[in-house]
MITI-914361 format. One record per residue (C-alpha): residue number from 1; residue in one letter; chain; x, y, z. Coordinates in nm, 3 decimals, decimal comma, always signed. Each point is the difference from the previous one (the first is absolute). Layout:
# residues N
NUM	A	A	X	Y	Z
...
END
This chain:
# residues 190
1	D	A	+1,589	-0,826	+0,080
2	G	A	-0,200	+0,210	-0,264
3	N	A	+0,324	+0,106	-0,228
4	F	A	+0,012	-0,151	-0,340
5	G	A	+0,235	-0,224	-0,116
6	D	A	+0,175	-0,265	-0,219
7	K	A	-0,037	-0,387	-0,053
8	A	A	+0,354	+0,019	+0,164
9	S	A	-0,092	+0,178	+0,348
10	A	A	-0,284	-0,292	+0,070
11	Y	A	-0,208	-0,128	+0,283
12	K	A	+0,108	-0,347	-0,028
13	G	A	-0,245	-0,202	-0,069
14	K	A	-0,291	+0,236	+0,050
15	A	A	-0,177	+0,208	-0,256
16	N	A	+0,015	+0,329	+0,018
17	M	A	-0,316	+0,077	-0,067
18	Y	A	-0,014	+0,397	-0,030
19	D	A	+0,361	-0,026	-0,265
20	P	A	+0,016	-0,261	-0,229
21	L	A	+0,343	+0,089	-0,085
22	V	A	+0,151	-0,134	+0,309
23	S	A	-0,255	-0,378	+0,042
24	L	A	+0,149	-0,286	-0,092
25	S	A	-0,281	-0,225	-0,031
26	D	A	+0,068	-0,095	-0,398
27	T	A	-0,401	-0,073	-0,006
28	W	A	-0,054	+0,378	+0,129
29	L	A	+0,185	+0,159	-0,253
30	N	A	-0,133	-0,199	-0,266
31	E	A	-0,376	+0,145	+0,064
32	A	A	+0,132	+0,359	+0,136
33	G	A	+0,140	-0,025	-0,315
34	A	A	+0,335	+0,283	-0,109
35	Q	A	-0,150	+0,316	+0,047
36	F	A	-0,192	+0,180	+0,256
37	N	A	-0,347	-0,177	+0,078
38	P	A	-0,162	+0,138	+0,242
39	A	A	-0,218	-0,316	+0,061
40	F	A	+0,299	-0,123	+0,167
41	Q	A	-0,018	+0,289	+0,291
42	I	A	-0,079	+0,069	+0,390
43	G	A	-0,312	+0,000	+0,000
44	A	A	-0,151	-0,234	-0,219
45	T	A	-0,207	-0,196	+0,264
46	A	A	-0,273	-0,263	+0,021
47	P	A	-0,292	+0,009	-0,035
48	L	A	+0,077	+0,232	-0,319
49	G	A	+0,313	-0,022	-0,104
50	Y	A	+0,220	+0,233	-0,212
51	F	A	-0,319	+0,259	-0,076
52	D	A	-0,001	+0,269	-0,309
53	P	A	-0,361	-0,017	-0,161
54	A	A	+0,068	+0,360	-0,180
55	G	A	+0,348	-0,074	-0,118
56	F	A	+0,239	+0,198	+0,214
57	C	A	+0,289	-0,187	+0,023
58	K	A	+0,162	-0,072	-0,281
59	K	A	+0,256	-0,346	-0,036
60	G	A	+0,337	+0,183	-0,016
61	D	A	-0,145	+0,355	+0,071
62	E	A	+0,188	-0,006	+0,361
63	K	A	+0,023	+0,351	+0,071
64	S	A	-0,366	+0,082	-0,027
65	F	A	-0,017	-0,282	+0,237
66	R	A	+0,145	+0,168	+0,231
67	N	A	-0,123	+0,308	+0,020
68	L	A	-0,364	-0,243	+0,008
69	R	A	+0,086	-0,119	+0,279
70	T	A	+0,191	+0,271	+0,174
71	A	A	-0,372	+0,154	-0,008
72	E	A	-0,186	-0,304	+0,086
73	I	A	+0,258	-0,023	+0,326
74	K	A	-0,113	+0,377	+0,089
75	H	A	-0,310	-0,050	-0,089
76	G	A	-0,037	-0,262	+0,196
77	R	A	+0,163	+0,128	+0,312
78	V	A	-0,179	+0,316	+0,018
79	A	A	-0,303	-0,215	-0,057
80	M	A	+0,083	-0,203	+0,340
81	M	A	+0,004	+0,306	+0,223
82	A	A	-0,245	+0,160	-0,173
83	A	A	-0,226	-0,311	+0,075
84	L	A	+0,106	-0,044	+0,315
85	G	A	+0,053	+0,398	+0,081
86	G	A	-0,406	-0,025	-0,098
87	V	A	-0,100	-0,242	+0,302
88	V	A	+0,302	+0,174	+0,289
89	Q	A	-0,148	+0,378	-0,049
90	H	A	-0,369	-0,103	+0,153
91	F	A	+0,126	-0,097	+0,336
92	V	A	+0,373	+0,158	-0,041
93	K	A	+0,025	+0,391	+0,041
94	F	A	+0,272	+0,192	+0,074
95	P	A	+0,004	+0,329	+0,243
96	G	A	-0,105	+0,277	-0,216
97	F	A	-0,196	-0,191	-0,237
98	T	A	-0,215	-0,147	+0,236
99	E	A	-0,335	+0,239	-0,197
100	V	A	+0,106	-0,127	-0,323
101	P	A	-0,175	-0,273	-0,147
102	S	A	+0,049	-0,317	-0,131
103	G	A	+0,016	-0,094	-0,359
104	L	A	+0,043	+0,233	-0,307
105	G	A	-0,118	+0,314	+0,182
106	A	A	+0,270	+0,024	+0,200
107	V	A	+0,254	+0,138	-0,300
108	N	A	-0,341	+0,277	+0,015
109	I	A	+0,025	+0,151	+0,306
110	V	A	+0,327	+0,152	+0,224
111	P	A	+0,165	-0,103	+0,135
112	G	A	-0,028	-0,378	-0,193
113	S	A	+0,058	+0,167	-0,322
114	Y	A	+0,374	+0,129	+0,160
115	G	A	+0,054	-0,337	+0,104
116	F	A	-0,121	-0,108	-0,362
117	I	A	+0,274	+0,274	-0,134
118	A	A	+0,255	-0,102	+0,264
119	L	A	-0,029	-0,394	-0,127
120	F	A	+0,088	+0,099	-0,378
121	G	A	+0,217	+0,157	+0,078
122	I	A	+0,224	-0,279	+0,222
123	A	A	-0,161	-0,232	-0,313
124	G	A	+0,191	+0,192	-0,264
125	V	A	+0,287	+0,083	+0,208
126	L	A	+0,050	-0,426	+0,040
127	E	A	-0,080	-0,044	-0,322
128	L	A	+0,235	+0,268	-0,195
129	A	A	+0,246	-0,012	+0,213
130	I	A	+0,058	-0,326	+0,232
131	W	A	-0,184	-0,271	-0,109
132	T	A	+0,148	+0,012	-0,365
133	E	A	+0,017	-0,297	-0,244
134	S	A	+0,275	-0,134	-0,167
135	D	A	+0,080	-0,212	-0,328
136	D	A	+0,226	-0,210	+0,162
137	K	A	-0,239	-0,158	+0,242
138	A	A	-0,333	-0,109	-0,018
139	P	A	-0,359	+0,217	+0,012
140	G	A	-0,092	+0,162	+0,287
141	N	A	+0,364	-0,169	+0,192
142	F	A	+0,127	+0,232	+0,309
143	G	A	+0,134	-0,176	+0,127
144	D	A	-0,066	-0,234	+0,409
145	P	A	-0,048	+0,424	+0,194
146	L	A	-0,134	-0,272	+0,309
147	G	A	+0,249	-0,240	-0,072
148	L	A	-0,239	-0,250	+0,056
149	D	A	+0,180	-0,166	-0,314
150	Q	A	-0,349	-0,116	-0,199
151	Y	A	+0,056	+0,145	-0,314
152	N	A	-0,007	-0,349	-0,187
153	E	A	-0,241	-0,199	-0,303
154	D	A	-0,293	-0,059	+0,264
155	T	A	-0,068	+0,375	+0,176
156	R	A	+0,073	+0,162	-0,381
157	N	A	-0,243	-0,208	-0,139
158	R	A	-0,288	+0,083	+0,381
159	E	A	+0,091	+0,375	-0,064
160	L	A	-0,111	+0,024	-0,334
161	N	A	-0,299	-0,183	+0,055
162	N	A	-0,082	+0,180	+0,302
163	G	A	+0,089	+0,326	-0,166
164	R	A	-0,319	-0,164	-0,272
165	F	A	-0,224	-0,091	+0,231
166	A	A	+0,105	+0,365	+0,156
167	M	A	-0,104	+0,212	-0,301
168	F	A	-0,356	-0,166	-0,105
169	A	A	-0,046	+0,010	+0,408
170	A	A	+0,085	+0,353	+0,046
171	I	A	-0,202	+0,104	-0,311
172	G	A	-0,285	-0,167	+0,165
173	I	A	+0,022	+0,202	+0,342
174	I	A	-0,005	+0,343	-0,201
175	A	A	-0,256	-0,108	-0,295
176	A	A	-0,302	-0,099	+0,304
177	E	A	+0,166	+0,305	+0,245
178	L	A	-0,116	+0,212	-0,303
179	L	A	-0,360	-0,152	+0,008
180	T	A	-0,073	-0,052	+0,281
181	G	A	+0,224	+0,243	+0,182
182	K	A	+0,120	-0,233	+0,244
183	D	A	+0,335	-0,083	+0,060
184	A	A	+0,164	-0,347	-0,022
185	V	A	-0,108	-0,110	+0,430
186	E	A	-0,375	+0,143	-0,104
187	Q	A	-0,039	-0,215	-0,343
188	L	A	+0,035	-0,319	+0,226
189	G	A	-0,272	+0,171	+0,222
190	F	A	+0,167	+0,080	+0,333
END
C-alpha cells in the first residue's frame, strides 16, 4: 500500500522492495543493510538498476531521497502530460481556441495565453491544496482515485520509467520546436 511499516506487519513470503523494514527475506535484509538504502527502492529496474552517478542519494539519508523521488514523480507526471499534449494539440482544438497555433507559440497569443494561465492556476491548486505529500505514504502516493487497485510495485516502476522517458521526450519536443518552428507532429513530417 506504499505505507512504511515494521517487520512484524510484513507481507508473508514477499519482500517489499520499497520498504526494507517490512521484508521477511533475511537475504534481502542482509543485502539492503540496516540503514536506508536508495538502491533497494522502487524505480531501480533493469537495464540500469540503481543509477545515481552524481551521488545525490546517500545511503541512510531517507529524507533527501524522498524529496528527490517526489520531484522525480511530479516532473515525470508533468512531462507525460506535456509530451501527450504536444501531440494532441496539433489535432484537437477547443472551441474558442481554433485560431491558436499548435506548439509553444500558443502561449504568446490570446486566448492561448489565458489557457496557459488557467492551466498553471489549476496545477498550482492541485499541487498546494489537494495532492499534498504525506510522510506516512510513499512519495507520489495520492491513493487510488479511480478505484482501479493498481497501486502496486509493478505499476509504480512503470510510472517512474515512463516519467523518466517522458522527461526526455518533452525536452526533445520543445528543443526541436525551438530549433525548427514546427510542432511535435510536424516534426514527424505530417
